N, CA, C and O atoms as a GROMACS GRO file, in nm:
protein
  496
    1MET      N    1  10.312  14.942   4.504
    1MET     CA    2  10.248  15.019   4.609
    1MET      C    3  10.236  15.167   4.570
    1MET      O    4  10.137  15.232   4.604
    2SER      N    5  10.337  15.220   4.500
    2SER     CA    6  10.329  15.361   4.461
    2SER      C    7  10.212  15.384   4.368
    2SER      O    8  10.149  15.490   4.373
    3GLU      N    9  10.181  15.286   4.280
    3GLU     CA   10  10.065  15.299   4.191
    3GLU      C   11   9.937  15.308   4.274
    3GLU      O   12   9.848  15.387   4.242
    4GLU      N   13   9.928  15.227   4.380
    4GLU     CA   14   9.810  15.231   4.467
    4GLU      C   15   9.798  15.368   4.533
    4GLU      O   16   9.688  15.423   4.539
    5LYS      N   17   9.907  15.424   4.582
    5LYS     CA   18   9.902  15.554   4.648
    5LYS      C   19   9.859  15.662   4.550
    5LYS      O   20   9.782  15.751   4.587
    6ASN      N   21   9.908  15.656   4.427
    6ASN     CA   22   9.866  15.753   4.327
    6ASN      C   23   9.717  15.743   4.302
    6ASN      O   24   9.649  15.845   4.289
    7ILE      N   25   9.665  15.623   4.294
    7ILE     CA   26   9.521  15.603   4.275
    7ILE      C   27   9.445  15.669   4.389
    7ILE      O   28   9.350  15.744   4.365
    8LEU      N   29   9.486  15.642   4.512
    8LEU     CA   30   9.416  15.696   4.628
    8LEU      C   31   9.424  15.848   4.631
    8LEU      O   32   9.326  15.914   4.668
    9ASN      N   33   9.536  15.905   4.594
    9ASN     CA   34   9.550  16.051   4.594
    9ASN      C   35   9.460  16.118   4.492
    9ASN      O   36   9.419  16.232   4.513
   10ASP      N   37   9.429  16.050   4.384
   10ASP     CA   38   9.350  16.107   4.276
   10ASP      C   39   9.200  16.086   4.291
   10ASP      O   40   9.123  16.130   4.206
   11LEU      N   41   9.157  16.021   4.397
   11LEU     CA   42   9.016  15.983   4.407
   11LEU      C   43   8.923  16.090   4.462
   11LEU      O   44   8.805  16.092   4.427
   12GLY      N   45   8.972  16.176   4.547
   12GLY     CA   46   8.886  16.280   4.604
   12GLY      C   47   8.770  16.224   4.683
   12GLY      O   48   8.789  16.143   4.774
   13GLU      N   49   8.648  16.268   4.648
   13GLU     CA   50   8.527  16.229   4.720
   13GLU      C   51   8.502  16.078   4.716
   13GLU      O   52   8.454  16.021   4.814
   14VAL      N   53   8.535  16.015   4.606
   14VAL     CA   54   8.514  15.870   4.594
   14VAL      C   55   8.599  15.796   4.697
   14VAL      O   56   8.556  15.694   4.751
   15LYS      N   57   8.719  15.847   4.725
   15LYS     CA   58   8.806  15.785   4.826
   15LYS      C   59   8.736  15.780   4.961
   15LYS      O   60   8.740  15.678   5.030
   16GLU      N   61   8.672  15.890   4.999
   16GLU     CA   62   8.601  15.894   5.127
   16GLU      C   63   8.482  15.798   5.128
   16GLU      O   64   8.456  15.732   5.229
   17GLU      N   65   8.411  15.790   5.017
   17GLU     CA   66   8.298  15.696   5.007
   17GLU      C   67   8.348  15.552   5.018
   17GLU      O   68   8.285  15.470   5.086
   18LEU      N   69   8.458  15.520   4.952
   18LEU     CA   70   8.513  15.385   4.960
   18LEU      C   71   8.557  15.353   5.103
   18LEU      O   72   8.534  15.241   5.150
   19LYS      N   73   8.618  15.449   5.171
   19LYS     CA   74   8.658  15.427   5.311
   19LYS      C   75   8.537  15.399   5.399
   19LYS      O   76   8.541  15.310   5.484
   20LEU      N   77   8.429  15.474   5.379
   20LEU     CA   78   8.307  15.451   5.457
   20LEU      C   79   8.251  15.312   5.431
   20LEU      O   80   8.206  15.244   5.524
   21ILE      N   81   8.252  15.269   5.307
   21ILE     CA   82   8.203  15.135   5.274
   21ILE      C   83   8.286  15.029   5.345
   21ILE      O   84   8.230  14.936   5.403
   22ILE      N   85   8.417  15.043   5.341
   22ILE     CA   86   8.505  14.947   5.408
   22ILE      C   87   8.474  14.943   5.557
   22ILE      O   88   8.466  14.835   5.616
   23GLU      N   89   8.457  15.059   5.619
   23GLU     CA   90   8.426  15.065   5.762
   23GLU      C   91   8.297  14.991   5.794
   23GLU      O   92   8.292  14.913   5.889
   24VAL      N   93   8.193  15.015   5.715
   24VAL     CA   94   8.063  14.949   5.739
   24VAL      C   95   8.077  14.798   5.723
   24VAL      O   96   8.025  14.722   5.806
   25LEU      N   97   8.145  14.754   5.619
   25LEU     CA   98   8.161  14.611   5.596
   25LEU      C   99   8.245  14.546   5.705
   25LEU      O  100   8.215  14.435   5.749
   26GLU      N  101   8.350  14.614   5.750
   26GLU     CA  102   8.433  14.561   5.858
   26GLU      C  103   8.357  14.558   5.990
   26GLU      O  104   8.372  14.463   6.068
   27ASP      N  105   8.275  14.661   6.017
   27ASP     CA  106   8.197  14.666   6.141
   27ASP      C  107   8.106  14.545   6.156
   27ASP      O  108   8.083  14.496   6.267
   28LYS      N  109   8.054  14.497   6.045
   28LYS     CA  110   7.964  14.380   6.048
   28LYS      C  111   8.036  14.251   6.012
   28LYS      O  112   7.974  14.151   5.974
   29LYS      N  113   8.168  14.253   6.025
   29LYS     CA  114   8.251  14.133   6.008
   29LYS      C  115   8.248  14.075   5.867
   29LYS      O  116   8.251  13.954   5.850
   30GLY      N  117   8.242  14.163   5.766
   30GLY     CA  118   8.256  14.117   5.628
   30GLY      C  119   8.396  14.059   5.610
   30GLY      O  120   8.493  14.112   5.664
   31ASN      N  121   8.407  13.952   5.534
   31ASN     CA  122   8.533  13.882   5.516
   31ASN      C  123   8.595  13.910   5.380
   31ASN      O  124   8.525  13.937   5.282
   32ASP      N  125   8.727  13.904   5.375
   32ASP     CA  126   8.803  13.910   5.250
   32ASP      C  127   8.757  14.027   5.161
   32ASP      O  128   8.720  14.007   5.046
   33ILE      N  129   8.760  14.146   5.217
   33ILE     CA  130   8.718  14.266   5.143
   33ILE      C  131   8.830  14.306   5.047
   33ILE      O  132   8.945  14.324   5.086
   34ARG      N  133   8.793  14.318   4.920
   34ARG     CA  134   8.890  14.357   4.817
   34ARG      C  135   8.829  14.465   4.728
   34ARG      O  136   8.710  14.460   4.695
   35ILE      N  137   8.913  14.561   4.690
   35ILE     CA  138   8.869  14.670   4.602
   35ILE      C  139   8.957  14.670   4.478
   35ILE      O  140   9.080  14.663   4.487
   36PHE      N  141   8.893  14.676   4.362
   36PHE     CA  142   8.966  14.680   4.236
   36PHE      C  143   8.932  14.808   4.160
   36PHE      O  144   8.815  14.846   4.148
   37ASP      N  145   9.035  14.873   4.110
   37ASP     CA  146   9.020  14.989   4.023
   37ASP      C  147   9.004  14.935   3.881
   37ASP      O  148   9.100  14.886   3.822
   38ILE      N  149   8.882  14.943   3.828
   38ILE     CA  150   8.855  14.885   3.696
   38ILE      C  151   8.828  14.993   3.590
   38ILE      O  152   8.766  14.965   3.487
   39ARG      N  153   8.874  15.113   3.616
   39ARG     CA  154   8.850  15.222   3.521
   39ARG      C  155   8.907  15.192   3.383
   39ARG      O  156   8.852  15.237   3.282
   40GLU      N  157   9.015  15.116   3.376
   40GLU     CA  158   9.076  15.082   3.247
   40GLU      C  159   9.006  14.963   3.181
   40GLU      O  160   9.022  14.941   3.061
   41GLN      N  161   8.928  14.886   3.257
   41GLN     CA  162   8.865  14.766   3.205
   41GLN      C  163   8.715  14.779   3.181
   41GLN      O  164   8.656  14.696   3.111
   42SER      N  165   8.652  14.880   3.238
   42SER     CA  166   8.506  14.887   3.234
   42SER      C  167   8.456  15.029   3.213
   42SER      O  168   8.515  15.125   3.262
   43SER      N  169   8.348  15.040   3.140
   43SER     CA  170   8.282  15.171   3.126
   43SER      C  171   8.158  15.179   3.215
   43SER      O  172   8.089  15.281   3.218
   44VAL      N  173   8.131  15.072   3.288
   44VAL     CA  174   8.011  15.063   3.372
   44VAL      C  175   8.032  15.129   3.508
   44VAL      O  176   7.944  15.198   3.559
   45THR      N  177   8.149  15.108   3.567
   45THR     CA  178   8.180  15.162   3.699
   45THR      C  179   8.331  15.179   3.711
   45THR      O  180   8.406  15.130   3.626
   46ASP      N  181   8.375  15.249   3.815
   46ASP     CA  182   8.518  15.273   3.834
   46ASP      C  183   8.584  15.173   3.928
   46ASP      O  184   8.698  15.131   3.907
   47PHE      N  185   8.510  15.134   4.033
   47PHE     CA  186   8.566  15.046   4.135
   47PHE      C  187   8.468  14.934   4.166
   47PHE      O  188   8.346  14.954   4.167
   48VAL      N  189   8.523  14.816   4.193
   48VAL     CA  190   8.443  14.702   4.237
   48VAL      C  191   8.492  14.664   4.375
   48VAL      O  192   8.612  14.648   4.398
   49ILE      N  193   8.398  14.650   4.468
   49ILE     CA  194   8.428  14.606   4.604
   49ILE      C  195   8.366  14.468   4.621
   49ILE      O  196   8.246  14.450   4.598
   50LEU      N  197   8.447  14.372   4.661
   50LEU     CA  198   8.400  14.236   4.685
   50LEU      C  199   8.411  14.207   4.834
   50LEU      O  200   8.510  14.242   4.898
   51VAL      N  201   8.308  14.143   4.888
   51VAL     CA  202   8.310  14.106   5.030
   51VAL      C  203   8.236  13.974   5.046
   51VAL      O  204   8.135  13.949   4.979
   52SER      N  205   8.286  13.890   5.135
   52SER     CA  206   8.224  13.761   5.163
   52SER      C  207   8.147  13.765   5.294
   52SER      O  208   8.186  13.833   5.389
   53ALA      N  209   8.037  13.691   5.295
   53ALA     CA  210   7.956  13.673   5.416
   53ALA      C  211   7.953  13.524   5.447
   53ALA      O  212   7.957  13.441   5.356
   54ILE      N  213   7.945  13.490   5.575
   54ILE     CA  214   7.948  13.349   5.612
   54ILE      C  215   7.815  13.278   5.589
   54ILE      O  216   7.808  13.156   5.589
   55SER      N  217   7.708  13.356   5.570
   55SER     CA  218   7.575  13.298   5.550
   55SER      C  219   7.486  13.402   5.482
   55SER      O  220   7.523  13.519   5.469
   56GLU      N  221   7.368  13.359   5.440
   56GLU     CA  222   7.272  13.454   5.381
   56GLU      C  223   7.226  13.558   5.482
   56GLU      O  224   7.217  13.676   5.447
   57PRO      N  225   7.196  13.520   5.609
   57PRO     CA  226   7.161  13.624   5.707
   57PRO      C  227   7.275  13.725   5.729
   57PRO      O  228   7.251  13.844   5.748
   58HIS      N  229   7.398  13.676   5.728
   58HIS     CA  230   7.513  13.766   5.743
   58HIS      C  231   7.521  13.860   5.623
   58HIS      O  232   7.546  13.980   5.640
   59ALA      N  233   7.500  13.809   5.502
   59ALA     CA  234   7.500  13.892   5.382
   59ALA      C  235   7.392  14.000   5.392
   59ALA      O  236   7.415  14.116   5.357
   60LYS      N  237   7.276  13.961   5.439
   60LYS     CA  238   7.165  14.056   5.453
   60LYS      C  239   7.201  14.165   5.555
   60LYS      O  240   7.171  14.282   5.532
   61ALA      N  241   7.264  14.127   5.666
   61ALA     CA  242   7.305  14.226   5.767
   61ALA      C  243   7.407  14.323   5.709
   61ALA      O  244   7.400  14.444   5.734
   62LEU      N  245   7.502  14.271   5.631
   62LEU     CA  246   7.599  14.359   5.566
   62LEU      C  247   7.529  14.458   5.474
   62LEU      O  248   7.559  14.577   5.474
   63LYS      N  249   7.434  14.408   5.396
   63LYS     CA  250   7.364  14.492   5.298
   63LYS      C  251   7.277  14.597   5.366
   63LYS      O  252   7.274  14.712   5.323
   64ILE      N  253   7.207  14.559   5.472
   64ILE     CA  254   7.122  14.654   5.545
   64ILE      C  255   7.206  14.769   5.598
   64ILE      O  256   7.168  14.885   5.585
   65ASN      N  257   7.320  14.738   5.658
   65ASN     CA  258   7.406  14.842   5.714
   65ASN      C  259   7.470  14.927   5.605
   65ASN      O  260   7.488  15.048   5.622
   66LEU      N  261   7.504  14.865   5.494
   66LEU     CA  262   7.558  14.940   5.381
   66LEU      C  263   7.453  15.036   5.326
   66LEU      O  264   7.482  15.153   5.301
   67ASP      N  265   7.331  14.986   5.306
   67ASP     CA  266   7.222  15.070   5.255
   67ASP      C  267   7.194  15.188   5.348
   67ASP      O  268   7.170  15.300   5.303
   68LYS      N  269   7.198  15.163   5.479
   68LYS     CA  270   7.173  15.268   5.578
   68LYS      C  271   7.277  15.379   5.566
   68LYS      O  272   7.242  15.497   5.564
   69MET      N  273   7.404  15.341   5.557
   69MET     CA  274   7.511  15.441   5.546
   69MET      C  275   7.500  15.517   5.414
   69MET      O  276   7.516  15.639   5.412
   70ILE      N  277   7.472  15.447   5.305
   70ILE     CA  278   7.459  15.510   5.173
   70ILE      C  279   7.348  15.616   5.176
   70ILE      O  280   7.364  15.726   5.124
   71GLN      N  281   7.236  15.579   5.239
   71GLN     CA  282   7.123  15.672   5.248
   71GLN      C  283   7.159  15.793   5.336
   71GLN      O  284   7.131  15.907   5.299
   72GLU      N  285   7.221  15.767   5.452
   72GLU     CA  286   7.258  15.875   5.543
   72GLU      C  287   7.355  15.975   5.479
   72GLU      O  288   7.346  16.095   5.503
   73LYS      N  289   7.446  15.925   5.399
   73LYS     CA  290   7.547  16.011   5.336
   73LYS      C  291   7.500  16.071   5.204
   73LYS      O  292   7.568  16.155   5.146
   74GLY      N  293   7.382  16.029   5.158
   74GLY     CA  294   7.328  16.085   5.034
   74GLY      C  295   7.404  16.043   4.909
   74GLY      O  296   7.408  16.116   4.810
   75ILE      N  297   7.464  15.925   4.914
   75ILE     CA  298   7.537  15.874   4.798
   75ILE      C  299   7.435  15.822   4.696
   75ILE      O  300   7.353  15.737   4.730
   76PRO      N  301   7.439  15.873   4.574
   76PRO     CA  302   7.339  15.830   4.474
   76PRO      C  303   7.358  15.684   4.435
   76PRO      O  304   7.469  15.637   4.412
   77VAL      N  305   7.247  15.613   4.427
   77VAL     CA  306   7.246  15.471   4.391
   77VAL      C  307   7.166  15.455   4.263
   77VAL      O  308   7.057  15.511   4.249
   78ILE      N  309   7.221  15.377   4.169
   78ILE     CA  310   7.147  15.353   4.044
   78ILE      C  311   7.094  15.211   4.034
   78ILE      O  312   7.013  15.181   3.946
   79GLY      N  313   7.138  15.124   4.122
   79GLY     CA  314   7.088  14.987   4.125
   79GLY      C  315   7.110  14.927   4.262
   79GLY      O  316   7.215  14.946   4.323
   80ASN      N  317   7.009  14.854   4.311
   80ASN     CA  318   7.018  14.800   4.446
   80ASN      C  319   6.943  14.668   4.453
   80ASN      O  320   6.820  14.666   4.445
   81ASP      N  321   7.017  14.559   4.466
   81ASP     CA  322   6.958  14.426   4.474
   81ASP      C  323   6.957  14.383   4.620
   81ASP      O  324   7.062  14.366   4.681
   82ASN      N  325   6.838  14.365   4.675
   82ASN     CA  326   6.825  14.327   4.816
   82ASN      C  327   6.782  14.183   4.837
   82ASN      O  328   6.746  14.146   4.948
   83GLU      N  329   6.785  14.101   4.735
   83GLU     CA  330   6.742  13.962   4.746
   83GLU      C  331   6.857  13.876   4.799
   83GLU      O  332   6.950  13.843   4.725
   84SER      N  333   6.850  13.842   4.927
   84SER     CA  334   6.960  13.769   4.990
   84SER      C  335   6.953  13.618   4.967
   84SER      O  336   7.051  13.548   4.994
   85SER      N  337   6.841  13.567   4.920
   85SER     CA  338   6.827  13.421   4.908
   85SER      C  339   6.917  13.361   4.801
   85SER      O  340   6.939  13.240   4.800
   86SER      N  341   6.970  13.443   4.712
   86SER     CA  342   7.061  13.392   4.609
   86SER      C  343   7.203  13.378   4.661
   86SER      O  344   7.286  13.312   4.599
   87GLY      N  345   7.231  13.441   4.776
   87GLY     CA  346   7.367  13.440   4.828
   87GLY      C  347   7.456  13.546   4.764
   87GLY      O  348   7.577  13.546   4.782
   88TRP      N  349   7.393  13.637   4.687
   88TRP     CA  350   7.470  13.740   4.617
   88TRP      C  351   7.384  13.866   4.605
   88TRP      O  352   7.278  13.862   4.542
   89MET      N  353   7.429  13.975   4.663
   89MET     CA  354   7.359  14.103   4.655
   89MET      C  355   7.454  14.208   4.599
   89MET      O  356   7.575  14.204   4.623
   90VAL      N  357   7.397  14.303   4.525
   90VAL     CA  358   7.479  14.405   4.459
   90VAL      C  359   7.422  14.544   4.488
   90VAL      O  360   7.300  14.564   4.488
   91LEU      N  361   7.512  14.638   4.511
   91LEU     CA  362   7.476  14.779   4.521
   91LEU      C  363   7.558  14.852   4.415
   91LEU      O  364   7.680  14.844   4.413
   92ASP      N  365   7.489  14.924   4.326
   92ASP     CA  366   7.555  14.999   4.220
   92ASP      C  367   7.537  15.148   4.248
   92ASP      O  368   7.426  15.200   4.240
   93ALA      N  369   7.647  15.215   4.281
   93ALA     CA  370   7.644  15.357   4.312
   93ALA      C  371   7.723  15.437   4.209
   93ALA      O  372   7.791  15.534   4.243
   94PHE      N  373   7.715  15.397   4.084
   94PHE     CA  374   7.776  15.462   3.969
   94PHE      C  375   7.929  15.456   3.973
   94PHE      O  376   7.989  15.390   3.888
   95ASN      N  377   7.994  15.523   4.069
   95ASN     CA  378   8.141  15.522   4.077
   95ASN      C  379   8.195  15.389   4.129
   95ASN      O  380   8.311  15.355   4.105
   96PHE      N  381   8.112  15.316   4.200
   96PHE     CA  382   8.155  15.188   4.254
   96PHE      C  383   8.038  15.092   4.261
   96PHE      O  384   7.922  15.132   4.265
   97MET      N  385   8.073  14.964   4.262
   97MET     CA  386   7.974  14.858   4.271
   97MET      C  387   8.020  14.763   4.382
   97MET      O  388   8.134  14.717   4.381
   98VAL      N  389   7.931  14.734   4.476
   98VAL     CA  390   7.963  14.646   4.588
   98VAL      C  391   7.894  14.512   4.565
   98VAL      O  392   7.773  14.506   4.545
   99HIS      N  393   7.973  14.404   4.569
   99HIS     CA  394   7.919  14.268   4.556
   99HIS      C  395   7.934  14.200   4.691
   99HIS      O  396   8.045  14.176   4.738
  100ILE      N  397   7.821  14.168   4.754
  100ILE     CA  398   7.820  14.093   4.879
  100ILE      C  399   7.779  13.951   4.845
  100ILE      O  400   7.669  13.928   4.796
  101GLN      N  401   7.869  13.857   4.870
  101GLN     CA  402   7.842  13.717   4.835
  101GLN      C  403   7.870  13.627   4.954
  101GLN      O  404   7.958  13.654   5.036
  102THR      N  405   7.792  13.519   4.962
  102THR     CA  406   7.828  13.417   5.060
  102THR      C  407   7.961  13.357   5.014
  102THR      O  408   7.998  13.367   4.897
  103THR      N  409   8.030  13.295   5.106
  103THR     CA  410   8.159  13.234   5.074
  103THR      C  411   8.146  13.135   4.958
  103THR      O  412   8.233  13.128   4.872
  104GLU      N  413   8.036  13.060   4.958
  104GLU     CA  414   8.015  12.960   4.852
  104GLU      C  415   7.998  13.028   4.716
  104GLU      O  416   8.057  12.983   4.617
  105MET      N  417   7.919  13.135   4.710
  105MET     CA  418   7.898  13.206   4.583
  105MET      C  419   8.029  13.270   4.535
  105MET      O  420   8.060  13.269   4.416
  106ARG      N  421   8.102  13.324   4.628
  106ARG     CA  422   8.228  13.390   4.589
  106ARG      C  423   8.327  13.289   4.533
  106ARG      O  424   8.397  13.317   4.436
  107SER      N  425   8.334  13.172   4.595
  107SER     CA  426   8.422  13.066   4.544
  107SER      C  427   8.378  13.017   4.408
  107SER      O  428   8.460  12.989   4.321
  108PHE      N  429   8.248  13.006   4.388
  108PHE     CA  430   8.194  12.955   4.263
  108PHE      C  431   8.216  13.052   4.147
  108PHE      O  432   8.262  13.012   4.040
  109TYR      N  433   8.185  13.180   4.167
  109TYR     CA  434   8.191  13.277   4.058
  109TYR      C  435   8.328  13.341   4.037
  109TYR      O  436   8.357  13.390   3.928
  110GLU      N  437   8.411  13.342   4.140
  110GLU     CA  438   8.548  13.391   4.131
  110GLU      C  439   8.559  13.526   4.057
  110GLU      O  440   8.630  13.537   3.957
  111LEU      N  441   8.489  13.626   4.107
  111LEU     CA  442   8.492  13.758   4.042
  111LEU      C  443   8.632  13.818   4.039
  111LEU      O  444   8.663  13.900   3.952
  112GLU      N  445   8.717  13.779   4.133
  112GLU     CA  446   8.855  13.827   4.131
  112GLU      C  447   8.923  13.794   3.998
  112GLU      O  448   9.003  13.872   3.947
  113GLU      N  449   8.890  13.678   3.943
  113GLU     CA  450   8.948  13.638   3.815
  113GLU      C  451   8.902  13.728   3.701
  113GLU      O  452   8.978  13.755   3.608
  114LEU      N  453   8.780  13.775   3.709
  114LEU     CA  454   8.727  13.866   3.608
  114LEU      C  455   8.808  13.996   3.603
  114LEU      O  456   8.828  14.054   3.497
  115TRP      N  457   8.854  14.039   3.719
  115TRP     CA  458   8.926  14.166   3.730
  115TRP      C  459   9.074  14.144   3.759
  115TRP      O  460   9.138  14.230   3.820
  116LYS      N  461   9.130  14.033   3.717
  116LYS     CA  462   9.270  14.001   3.748
  116LYS      C  463   9.370  14.101   3.689
  116LYS      O  464   9.481  14.114   3.740
  117ASP      N  465   9.331  14.172   3.583
  117ASP     CA  466   9.420  14.271   3.524
  117ASP      C  467   9.402  14.411   3.584
  117ASP      O  468   9.474  14.504   3.548
  118ALA      N  469   9.308  14.424   3.674
  118ALA     CA  470   9.284  14.553   3.739
  118ALA      C  471   9.381  14.574   3.855
  118ALA      O  472   9.438  14.478   3.907
  119VAL      N  473   9.399  14.698   3.893
  119VAL     CA  474   9.484  14.731   4.008
  119VAL      C  475   9.400  14.714   4.134
  119VAL      O  476   9.291  14.769   4.146
  120GLU      N  477   9.454  14.637   4.230
  120GLU     CA  478   9.385  14.622   4.358
  120GLU      C  479   9.424  14.740   4.447
  120GLU      O  480   9.541  14.775   4.459
  121VAL      N  481   9.324  14.800   4.509
  121VAL     CA  482   9.344  14.918   4.593
  121VAL      C  483   9.352  14.871   4.738
  121VAL      O  484   9.265  14.796   4.785
  122ASP      N  485   9.455  14.916   4.809
  122ASP     CA  486   9.476  14.876   4.948
  122ASP      C  487   9.443  14.994   5.039
  122ASP      O  488   9.506  15.100   5.031
  123PHE      N  489   9.343  14.976   5.124
  123PHE     CA  490   9.303  15.082   5.217
  123PHE      C  491   9.357  15.059   5.358
  123PHE      O  492   9.324  15.134   5.449
  124SER      N  493   9.439  14.957   5.376
  124SER     CA  494   9.488  14.928   5.512
  124SER      C  495   9.596  15.023   5.555
  124SER      O  496   9.647  15.012   5.667
   0.00000   0.00000   0.00000
């Protein structure tokens, strides 16, 4: 837990952006939200946020609300996948990447396993 607190203390502006993302995802009933600090494992992004949706329409609602908040806050985005029919949508905002997946896609791809050596960040 102390490692998690140190991570959060060192994040600055990114910490606030991550908190806003969690709030938006929780407001729309996103399930099993997990954040991984992958700075030691990846040069592509610093944090990965995973969230499950119960259906494709639910995933789309999560993504719409996330996009709205990102735009309102002026958070720069370098990649934005809005195709909900695959059951998997991604938002890449350089410092973090959000993966919105239906429960079925999340179970199938098991992204948590990809980042099993990363530190999980607890915002609760």
